[in-house]
Legacy VTK file of the C-alpha trace (Angstrom):
# vtk DataFile Version 3.0
C-alpha trace
ASCII
DATASET POLYDATA
POINTS 302 float
185.865 78.020 -39.030
183.673 75.380 -40.643
180.512 75.713 -42.631
177.439 77.601 -40.960
173.914 77.325 -41.431
171.133 79.610 -39.841
168.225 76.683 -40.342
168.048 73.501 -38.831
165.675 70.615 -38.190
164.688 70.519 -34.489
162.652 67.486 -33.217
161.787 69.430 -29.805
162.999 72.012 -27.391
162.772 70.261 -23.761
162.450 73.149 -21.262
163.290 72.854 -17.212
165.598 69.573 -17.879
167.318 68.472 -14.860
168.671 65.075 -16.693
171.077 66.452 -19.272
173.690 68.058 -17.311
173.829 70.429 -14.278
171.462 72.868 -13.444
168.043 73.486 -15.163
168.944 73.416 -18.561
166.853 73.700 -22.390
167.754 70.499 -24.343
167.541 71.219 -28.254
166.698 67.803 -29.977
168.152 67.888 -33.282
166.793 65.407 -36.157
169.049 62.752 -38.157
171.010 59.664 -36.858
173.086 57.230 -38.591
172.472 54.518 -35.869
169.078 52.634 -35.831
169.625 51.347 -32.295
166.734 48.428 -31.472
165.949 50.282 -28.433
165.632 53.693 -29.727
163.503 55.942 -27.844
163.508 58.395 -29.971
162.893 56.928 -33.832
161.367 60.212 -34.857
165.073 61.465 -35.020
166.243 59.028 -37.343
165.835 61.368 -40.413
165.429 65.036 -40.817
162.164 64.339 -42.747
158.761 66.000 -41.223
156.662 63.525 -40.051
152.956 63.248 -39.152
152.155 61.979 -35.538
149.114 60.626 -34.336
148.096 60.691 -30.643
145.081 58.002 -30.911
144.232 58.381 -27.176
143.410 62.170 -27.598
141.273 61.631 -30.818
137.489 62.102 -30.868
137.165 61.008 -34.611
135.750 64.579 -35.325
137.052 64.088 -39.130
138.119 67.470 -39.404
141.578 66.464 -40.252
140.300 64.755 -43.472
138.267 67.582 -44.414
141.548 69.546 -44.427
143.724 67.275 -45.901
144.425 68.510 -49.700
145.344 64.642 -50.456
141.603 63.771 -49.253
143.624 61.410 -46.882
141.905 60.393 -43.275
145.060 61.193 -41.167
143.572 59.730 -37.929
142.609 56.369 -39.860
145.927 55.470 -41.652
148.222 52.740 -40.279
151.252 54.353 -41.928
150.167 57.921 -42.674
154.140 59.160 -43.236
154.124 56.639 -46.267
152.037 59.125 -48.203
151.544 62.309 -45.997
153.039 65.418 -47.309
153.112 66.658 -43.977
151.373 70.140 -45.005
150.674 70.450 -41.430
146.766 71.446 -42.142
145.131 68.401 -40.483
147.333 69.718 -37.484
145.743 73.117 -37.868
142.296 72.274 -37.363
142.546 69.068 -34.830
140.774 70.643 -32.127
142.139 68.154 -29.951
145.861 68.242 -30.339
145.984 64.900 -31.747
147.955 65.533 -34.621
151.476 67.180 -34.744
154.441 67.341 -36.896
157.878 66.087 -35.717
161.073 67.367 -37.479
160.528 71.125 -38.150
163.007 73.405 -39.831
163.667 76.338 -37.276
165.828 79.687 -38.063
168.758 80.077 -35.449
166.975 83.486 -34.542
163.641 82.007 -33.281
165.848 79.540 -31.060
168.008 82.176 -29.708
165.152 84.364 -28.433
163.635 81.432 -26.691
167.178 80.431 -25.210
167.830 84.219 -24.087
164.564 84.159 -22.099
165.800 81.039 -20.525
169.248 82.489 -19.390
167.922 83.489 -15.888
167.090 80.152 -14.993
170.588 79.261 -16.221
172.277 81.847 -14.257
170.501 80.861 -10.873
170.876 77.318 -11.301
174.465 76.970 -13.103
172.536 75.365 -16.118
172.426 76.247 -19.932
171.781 74.567 -23.139
172.286 70.613 -23.897
172.498 69.239 -27.456
170.732 66.196 -27.892
169.239 64.146 -30.783
169.331 61.931 -32.880
172.872 62.642 -33.291
173.693 66.390 -33.135
176.659 66.776 -34.880
175.160 65.785 -38.215
173.971 69.116 -38.292
177.463 70.850 -37.335
176.287 73.658 -39.656
173.284 74.774 -37.499
175.088 73.933 -34.267
177.850 76.097 -35.038
175.842 79.058 -35.517
173.938 78.636 -32.350
177.214 77.992 -30.155
179.149 81.073 -31.139
175.799 82.889 -30.042
175.837 81.213 -26.704
179.472 81.815 -26.175
178.873 85.658 -26.763
175.953 85.541 -24.180
177.773 83.123 -21.447
175.557 80.425 -21.921
176.650 77.260 -20.786
176.744 74.387 -23.772
176.861 70.651 -22.941
176.405 67.858 -25.934
174.939 64.208 -26.009
176.467 62.510 -28.918
176.208 58.400 -30.168
179.725 59.211 -31.522
179.230 58.201 -35.369
179.967 61.389 -36.875
183.026 62.988 -39.212
185.168 64.179 -36.452
187.082 66.810 -38.876
184.013 68.204 -39.456
183.250 69.039 -35.525
186.419 69.383 -34.144
186.101 73.021 -33.938
183.044 72.928 -31.948
184.190 70.588 -29.387
186.411 73.177 -27.299
182.924 75.386 -27.261
181.222 72.873 -24.626
182.276 72.568 -20.956
180.929 68.848 -20.884
180.332 66.048 -23.540
178.214 62.970 -22.592
179.181 60.220 -25.232
177.325 56.727 -25.478
179.207 53.590 -25.729
177.063 50.749 -26.140
179.213 47.688 -27.090
182.581 46.755 -27.467
182.045 43.812 -29.721
181.632 45.390 -33.293
179.538 42.528 -34.785
177.312 42.849 -31.723
177.387 46.630 -32.315
176.137 46.293 -35.910
173.690 43.751 -34.721
171.973 45.909 -32.728
172.735 49.436 -34.107
172.718 48.429 -37.838
176.579 50.158 -37.588
180.160 48.764 -36.255
181.484 50.753 -33.270
185.093 51.597 -34.845
184.061 55.002 -35.828
182.625 55.598 -32.509
185.635 54.391 -30.203
188.139 56.223 -32.439
186.091 59.366 -31.985
185.803 58.801 -28.074
189.515 58.979 -28.192
189.634 61.919 -30.278
186.970 63.924 -28.358
188.886 62.883 -24.925
192.193 64.294 -26.195
190.673 67.793 -26.515
190.441 68.073 -22.709
186.827 68.670 -22.652
185.276 66.677 -19.698
183.446 63.456 -20.756
180.892 61.194 -19.620
180.473 58.232 -21.052
176.739 56.888 -20.917
175.752 53.276 -21.284
172.393 51.983 -22.400
172.342 49.175 -20.055
170.229 46.548 -21.487
169.982 42.617 -20.310
170.113 41.061 -23.650
172.596 43.583 -25.102
175.649 44.687 -23.157
175.283 43.793 -19.339
177.297 40.419 -19.332
180.474 40.731 -17.467
183.098 40.429 -20.519
181.604 43.234 -22.030
181.281 44.978 -19.021
184.851 44.557 -18.237
185.911 45.266 -21.783
184.052 48.522 -21.712
185.879 49.280 -18.489
189.553 48.480 -19.686
188.797 50.818 -22.854
188.055 53.712 -20.539
190.567 52.982 -18.083
193.316 53.036 -20.841
191.720 55.838 -23.280
189.464 57.993 -21.171
191.095 57.681 -17.768
189.376 60.978 -16.240
185.969 60.048 -17.812
182.903 59.018 -15.633
180.298 56.640 -16.407
176.451 57.109 -16.331
174.740 53.800 -16.419
171.189 54.272 -18.197
168.672 51.387 -17.722
166.502 50.351 -20.836
162.831 51.389 -20.619
159.832 51.080 -23.049
158.773 54.844 -22.830
159.735 55.399 -26.434
157.131 52.594 -27.472
154.410 55.202 -27.449
156.362 57.381 -30.238
156.506 54.179 -32.441
152.672 54.023 -32.320
152.394 57.664 -33.130
154.425 57.487 -36.063
152.469 54.460 -37.350
155.669 52.123 -37.253
155.192 50.028 -34.191
155.973 46.869 -35.854
159.793 48.298 -35.604
159.606 48.495 -32.092
161.852 45.798 -30.005
161.223 44.832 -26.683
164.177 44.053 -24.533
164.291 43.421 -20.549
164.664 46.335 -17.967
167.464 45.344 -15.956
167.235 44.758 -12.208
168.669 47.084 -9.360
171.142 43.969 -8.453
172.062 43.836 -12.366
172.747 47.463 -12.282
174.702 47.582 -8.942
176.608 44.666 -10.242
177.418 46.440 -13.303
178.471 49.848 -11.242
180.693 47.395 -9.025
182.936 46.361 -12.278
183.348 50.096 -13.017
184.361 50.890 -9.631
186.958 48.329 -9.500
188.746 50.026 -12.467
188.593 53.109 -10.622
186.031 55.061 -12.817
183.288 56.903 -11.024
179.579 56.372 -11.327
177.529 59.365 -11.902
173.820 59.937 -12.109
171.716 62.790 -13.995
168.744 61.101 -14.443
LINES 1 303
302 0 1 2 3 4 5 6 7 8 9 10 11 12 13 14 15 16 17 18 19 20 21 22 23 24 25 26 27 28 29 30 31 32 33 34 35 36 37 38 39 40 41 42 43 44 45 46 47 48 49 50 51 52 53 54 55 56 57 58 59 60 61 62 63 64 65 66 67 68 69 70 71 72 73 74 75 76 77 78 79 80 81 82 83 84 85 86 87 88 89 90 91 92 93 94 95 96 97 98 99 100 101 102 103 104 105 106 107 108 109 110 111 112 113 114 115 116 117 118 119 120 121 122 123 124 125 126 127 128 129 130 131 132 133 134 135 136 137 138 139 140 141 142 143 144 145 146 147 148 149 150 151 152 153 154 155 156 157 158 159 160 161 162 163 164 165 166 167 168 169 170 171 172 173 174 175 176 177 178 179 180 181 182 183 184 185 186 187 188 189 190 191 192 193 194 195 196 197 198 199 200 201 202 203 204 205 206 207 208 209 210 211 212 213 214 215 216 217 218 219 220 221 222 223 224 225 226 227 228 229 230 231 232 233 234 235 236 237 238 239 240 241 242 243 244 245 246 247 248 249 250 251 252 253 254 255 256 257 258 259 260 261 262 263 264 265 266 267 268 269 270 271 272 273 274 275 276 277 278 279 280 281 282 283 284 285 286 287 288 289 290 291 292 293 294 295 296 297 298 299 300 301
């Protein structure tokens, strides 16, 4: 039995999700990730630090936020508020338009469990459950351990989405508690992987093999980006790796999108947003055929 913690840092809880596993699910997004993927759609997840979020399109410039700020800041006028903001949330409390919010909030396991128990009826009727996502959820394995033990007692189905960049020994006792694991494989070339994510892929590929060895059903998710990993050489190498090491795993191709740009703007880090090209239907079909030619099933949860 590993270490446990009754508190964790949660980005959000997404109700009625139909894209993160079977049935209707509640997705718990946990903060923290060691990768810095240039196409990341959840930049608020990079660290567990509390962050002020500003939705400019909702703001009416009433300036109530500045009057409430103990630091005499003007949150709605600052380019990079999180460089100086102490995220006390007082500006959030007084904003009448809900143009301000706090991302990455510490939550108690009991509060989350009460919420999940209320959703249990939807899970039973749809074959759904809870999916952990992030960030990299396994970085908060102490918090997950408490929740998973309780979900197991309640008969609630648990899935997880992971980028694979974590210490396997710290989480190996958790893996059998999941009925399905989504795992990203972004690129087979470690130098390219480091160029686009900040880290090599050796740990990820090794963890993929270790996770597969547990016998938990696995779906490999591939973020498909024209400039990054859609060349035939990389697709062939990915298919060969799966065929050799994860022979019963299926694959889901996730086409790149720019929906995360709004988050970069709301966090005041628009300069960190990198624009890529969304793959065409023809490119996705071609990638699918490469995997199918290796006997790998293509699935779609989105």
